[in-house]
Structure formats: structure tokens, C-alpha cells
N, CA, C and O of each residue as an XYZ file, in Angstrom:
348
protein
N       1.078     -1.222     -0.005
C       0.256      0.195      0.051
C       0.978      1.460      0.089
O       0.815      2.447     -0.628
N       1.759      1.281      0.993
C       3.063      2.679      1.223
C       3.477      2.741     -0.355
O       3.178      3.755     -0.986
N       4.049      1.847     -0.892
C       4.320      2.160     -2.790
C       3.361      2.421     -3.464
O       3.570      3.253     -4.346
N       2.239      1.971     -3.378
C       1.067      2.292     -4.741
C       0.872      4.185     -4.068
O       0.914      5.265     -4.657
N       0.688      3.857     -2.803
C       0.373      5.510     -2.559
C       1.454      6.403     -2.677
O       1.172      7.568     -2.955
N       2.896      6.026     -2.488
C       3.960      6.833     -3.066
C       3.942      7.222     -4.385
O       4.452      8.266     -4.793
N       3.227      6.210     -5.227
C       3.496      6.387     -6.778
C       2.249      7.782     -7.127
O       2.206      8.617     -8.031
N       1.255      7.489     -5.811
C       0.580      8.814     -6.058
C       0.496     10.117     -5.613
O       0.283     11.253     -6.037
N       0.721      9.580     -4.699
C       0.686     10.894     -3.789
C       2.111     11.026     -3.030
O       2.466     10.248     -2.145
N       2.840     12.068     -3.476
C       3.995     12.060     -2.766
C       4.320     12.799     -1.358
O       4.688     12.271     -0.309
N       4.133     13.878     -1.572
C       3.799     14.532      0.164
C       2.603     15.181     -0.049
O       2.207     15.442     -1.185
N       1.938     15.490      1.048
C       0.661     16.309      1.277
C       0.993     17.615      1.841
O       1.541     17.541      2.941
N       0.796     18.861      1.354
C       0.708     19.792      1.997
C      -0.337     20.061      2.537
O      -1.378     20.019      1.881
N      -0.341     20.482      4.167
C      -1.607     20.709      4.491
C      -2.520     21.428      3.891
O      -3.695     21.145      4.125
N      -2.230     22.451      3.041
C      -3.193     23.492      2.640
C      -4.563     22.788      1.385
O      -5.612     23.262      0.948
N      -3.787     21.386      1.169
C      -4.461     20.426      0.423
C      -5.486     19.950      1.274
O      -6.521     19.610      0.701
N      -5.451     19.862      2.308
C      -6.186     19.068      3.354
C      -7.183     20.260      3.778
O      -8.322     19.861      3.536
N      -7.201     20.990      4.077
C      -7.609     22.588      4.274
C      -8.687     22.650      2.804
O      -9.886     22.856      2.994
N      -8.334     22.520      1.843
C      -9.132     22.771      0.509
C     -10.054     21.743      0.214
O     -11.051     21.968     -0.472
N      -9.752     20.446      0.762
C     -10.574     19.100      0.677
C     -11.671     19.906      1.945
O     -12.815     20.205      1.601
N     -11.395     20.076      2.773
C     -12.536     20.128      4.460
C     -13.298     21.499      3.427
O     -14.516     21.353      3.331
N     -12.887     22.415      2.881
C     -13.564     23.767      2.097
C     -14.224     23.165      1.547
O     -15.382     23.573      1.634
N     -14.048     21.908      0.675
C     -14.967     21.620     -0.400
C     -16.445     20.647      0.389
O     -17.645     20.717      0.124
N     -15.925     20.049      1.102
C     -17.009     19.407      1.831
C     -17.789     20.381      2.463
O     -19.011     20.264      2.551
N     -17.218     21.254      2.871
C     -18.640     22.652      3.777
C     -18.882     22.760      2.604
O     -19.672     21.860      2.318
N     -18.681     23.280      1.855
C     -19.222     24.053      0.438
C     -20.288     22.913     -0.107
O     -21.418     23.364      0.080
N     -20.316     22.286     -0.396
C     -21.244     21.114     -0.620
C     -22.267     20.561      0.397
O     -23.200     19.895     -0.052
N     -22.168     20.793      1.819
C     -22.810     20.366      2.792
C     -23.567     21.825      3.063
O     -24.606     21.822      3.724
N     -23.069     22.975      2.582
C     -24.008     24.064      2.554
C     -24.841     24.143      1.622
O     -26.043     24.234      1.872
N     -24.410     24.126      0.484
C     -25.347     23.837     -0.755
C     -26.352     22.990     -0.623
O     -27.463     23.360     -1.004
N     -26.175     21.636     -0.039
C     -27.195     21.039     -0.043
C     -28.256     21.384      1.000
O     -29.392     21.027      0.689
N     -28.128     21.963      2.095
C     -28.538     22.419      3.241
C     -29.828     23.998      2.658
O     -30.996     24.253      2.951
N     -29.159     24.445      2.076
C     -29.793     25.622      1.565
C     -30.831     25.179      0.099
O     -31.780     25.815     -0.359
N     -30.413     24.261     -0.241
C     -31.266     23.642     -1.755
C     -32.329     22.869     -0.754
O     -33.517     23.102     -0.977
N     -32.138     22.335     -0.111
C     -32.993     21.479      0.881
C     -34.258     22.442      1.335
O     -35.462     22.194      1.380
N     -33.454     23.733      1.681
C     -34.584     24.790      2.584
C     -35.255     25.551      1.317
O     -36.442     25.870      1.377
N     -34.480     25.832      0.178
C     -35.439     26.451     -0.559
C     -36.355     25.894     -1.351
O     -37.089     26.569     -2.072
N     -36.405     24.128     -1.260
C     -37.335     23.266     -1.954
C     -38.276     23.808     -0.763
O     -38.860     24.821     -1.147
N     -38.496     23.576      0.111
C     -38.923     22.892      1.544
C     -39.735     24.280      1.661
O     -40.929     24.260      1.957
N     -39.153     25.301      1.456
C     -40.239     27.204      1.290
C     -41.196     27.189     -0.193
O     -41.869     28.193     -0.428
N     -41.219     26.297     -0.939
C     -41.758     26.251     -2.233
C     -43.110     25.769     -1.650
O     -44.045     25.808     -2.451
N     -43.383     25.326     -0.419
C     -44.556     24.464     -0.491
C     -45.102     23.753     -1.322
O     -46.274     23.425     -1.138
N     -44.523     23.399     -2.260
C     -45.303     22.408     -3.322
C     -44.288     20.695     -3.028
O     -43.286     20.564     -2.325
N     -44.815     19.905     -3.625
C     -44.958     18.714     -3.735
C     -43.223     18.566     -4.948
O     -43.144     18.954     -6.113
N     -41.956     17.806     -4.001
C     -40.766     17.930     -4.340
C     -40.863     17.448     -5.816
O     -41.663     16.528     -5.987
N     -40.305     17.826     -6.739
C     -40.461     17.114     -8.008
C     -39.087     16.103     -8.272
O     -38.195     16.017     -7.428
N     -39.064     15.439     -9.431
C     -38.113     14.739     -9.698
C     -36.597     15.341     -9.736
O     -35.561     14.922     -9.220
N     -36.893     16.607    -10.631
C     -35.312     17.321    -10.586
C     -35.016     17.866     -9.629
O     -33.834     18.204     -9.568
N     -35.850     18.184     -8.537
C     -35.520     18.744     -7.157
C     -34.880     17.470     -6.297
O     -34.226     17.775     -5.300
N     -34.991     16.421     -6.540
C     -35.091     15.340     -5.567
C     -33.516     14.660     -6.438
O     -32.548     14.213     -5.821
N     -33.603     14.730     -7.646
C     -32.228     14.208     -8.194
C     -31.038     15.517     -8.129
O     -29.898     15.425     -8.584
N     -31.428     16.332     -7.674
C     -30.389     17.782     -7.368
C     -30.105     17.030     -5.737
O     -29.085     16.365     -5.554
N     -30.943     17.198     -4.836
C     -30.638     16.654     -3.733
C     -29.621     15.382     -3.426
O     -28.634     15.377     -2.690
N     -30.193     14.268     -4.251
C     -29.359     13.138     -4.335
C     -28.082     13.321     -4.810
O     -27.158     12.765     -4.216
N     -27.864     14.011     -5.788
C     -26.310     14.336     -6.249
C     -25.109     15.033     -5.421
O     -23.897     14.834     -5.498
N     -25.976     16.067     -4.467
C     -25.238     16.832     -3.544
C     -24.875     15.349     -2.747
O     -23.727     14.928     -2.613
N     -26.055     14.685     -2.274
C     -25.334     13.570     -1.064
C     -24.701     12.838     -1.389
O     -24.291     12.049     -0.538
N     -24.259     12.677     -2.804
C     -23.511     11.729     -3.045
C     -22.463     12.095     -3.237
O     -21.574     11.262     -3.059
N     -22.013     13.651     -3.735
C     -20.801     13.974     -3.721
C     -20.337     14.107     -2.016
O     -19.306     13.536     -1.659
N     -20.987     14.724     -1.225
C     -20.903     14.536      0.233
C     -20.419     13.406      0.391
O     -19.190     13.410      0.456
N     -20.861     12.522      0.472
C     -20.696     10.971      0.770
C     -19.186     10.494      0.355
O     -18.367      9.967      1.107
N     -19.013     10.829     -1.105
C     -17.809     10.718     -1.534
C     -16.392     11.217     -1.028
O     -15.323     10.729     -0.660
N     -16.912     12.327     -1.193
C     -15.843     13.802     -0.614
C     -15.200     13.119      1.267
O     -14.125     13.075      1.865
N     -16.275     12.816      1.471
C     -16.144     12.379      3.110
C     -15.360     11.010      3.154
O     -14.366     10.928      3.875
N     -15.767      9.968      2.424
C     -15.105      9.098      2.080
C     -13.474      8.829      1.873
O     -12.665      7.972      2.229
N     -13.459      9.990      1.133
C     -11.899     10.314      0.747
C     -11.132     11.032      1.840
O      -9.921     10.963      2.052
N     -12.189     11.843      2.600
C     -11.325     12.811      3.818
C     -11.207     11.286      4.986
O     -10.205     11.053      5.662
N     -12.239     10.576      4.982
C     -11.489      9.354      6.057
C     -10.318      8.700      5.724
O      -9.443      8.596      6.583
N     -10.094      8.063      4.179
C      -9.188      7.578      3.944
C      -7.952      7.830      4.172
O      -7.025      7.148      4.608
N      -8.121      9.652      3.576
C      -7.001     10.388      3.650
C      -5.913     10.277      5.283
O      -4.744      9.965      5.514
N      -7.038     10.703      6.074
C      -6.820     10.813      7.882
C      -6.254      9.759      8.313
O      -5.279      9.805      9.063
N      -6.934      8.387      7.788
C      -6.180      7.024      7.528
C      -5.055      6.579      7.644
O      -4.511      5.809      8.435
N      -4.631      7.356      6.435
C      -3.421      6.937      5.372
C      -2.306      7.752      6.301
O      -1.246      7.192      6.581
N      -2.570      8.988      6.725
C      -1.584      9.785      7.407
C      -1.908      9.505      8.979
O      -1.136     10.156      9.682
N      -2.563      8.948      9.513
C      -2.515      8.393     10.610
C      -1.774      7.217     10.838
O      -1.249      6.951     11.919
N      -1.717      6.372      9.631
C      -1.156      4.844      9.640
C       0.652      5.210      9.094
O       1.606      4.499      8.780
N       0.402      6.791      9.218
C       1.860      6.745      8.351
C       2.205      6.442      7.133
O       3.358      6.694      6.783
N       1.220      5.794      6.152
C       1.313      5.475      4.589
C       1.750      6.427      4.255
O       2.812      6.217      3.669
N       1.351      8.025      4.337
C       1.877      8.898      3.618
C       2.248     10.127      4.536
O       1.941     10.187      5.726
N       2.886     11.023      3.903
C       3.943     12.028      4.510
C       2.852     13.343      4.560
O       1.952     13.245      3.726
N       2.820     14.277      5.224
C       2.349     15.576      5.568
C       3.407     16.649      5.848
O       4.009     16.858      6.901
N       3.504     17.308      4.622
C       4.928     18.583      5.158
C       4.626     19.656      6.326
O       3.628     20.214      6.781
N       5.828     19.651      6.536
C       5.645     20.061      7.816
C       5.655     19.619      9.040
O       5.948     20.415      9.931
N       5.334     18.238      9.367
C       4.776     17.590      9.804
C       6.086     16.512     10.382
O       6.837     15.946      9.588
N       6.187     16.363     11.801
C       7.368     15.357     11.974
C       7.030     14.212     12.380
O       5.948     14.262     12.964
N       7.658     12.772     12.315
C       6.881     11.371     12.524
C       7.432     11.287     13.952
O       8.619     11.593     14.065
N       6.818     10.949     14.987
C       7.051     10.773     16.128
C       7.617      8.983     15.977
O       7.974      8.362     16.978
């Protein structure tokens, strides 16, 4: 696993982790905002609106899964984070 990760991920810049967290937060905010906008219409949800919410949910789940895998790889010291000293 370490060798494979080294081929695809050299050293992680901490700013990349922040960018990923921001991306997840942005998608969640859009999901919540869209949900509230749909609910305020006081109309039954349309198939298009439902599909839009589903797409947000899938994006969030995938981004969170990637975030979890990244954290696990860091915790297992399979990847290096720039500026972080191994103990």
C-alpha cells in the first residue's frame, strides 16, 4: 500500500487538507440551502429537485469517504504531510 500511495501521492501539503475540508463544507452548505429552498416552495418535491438533492448527497458522501481514507493513511503513516514530523 505504501509503495502504491507513494506513486500517486508524494507529500501532502496541509493546505490540500484545508481545501478538501472547504470543499466538503461548501457541498454541505449547498445541500442544506437547496433543501430549505425546496421546502419553502410549499409544493411537492419534483423529480428534478429530488435528483439535485441526491447528487449533492452523493458528492458529500464521496468527499467524506476520501477525507476519511486520507486521515487513515496519515494516521497509519502511509503518507507524509509536509511540515509534520514523524514520532
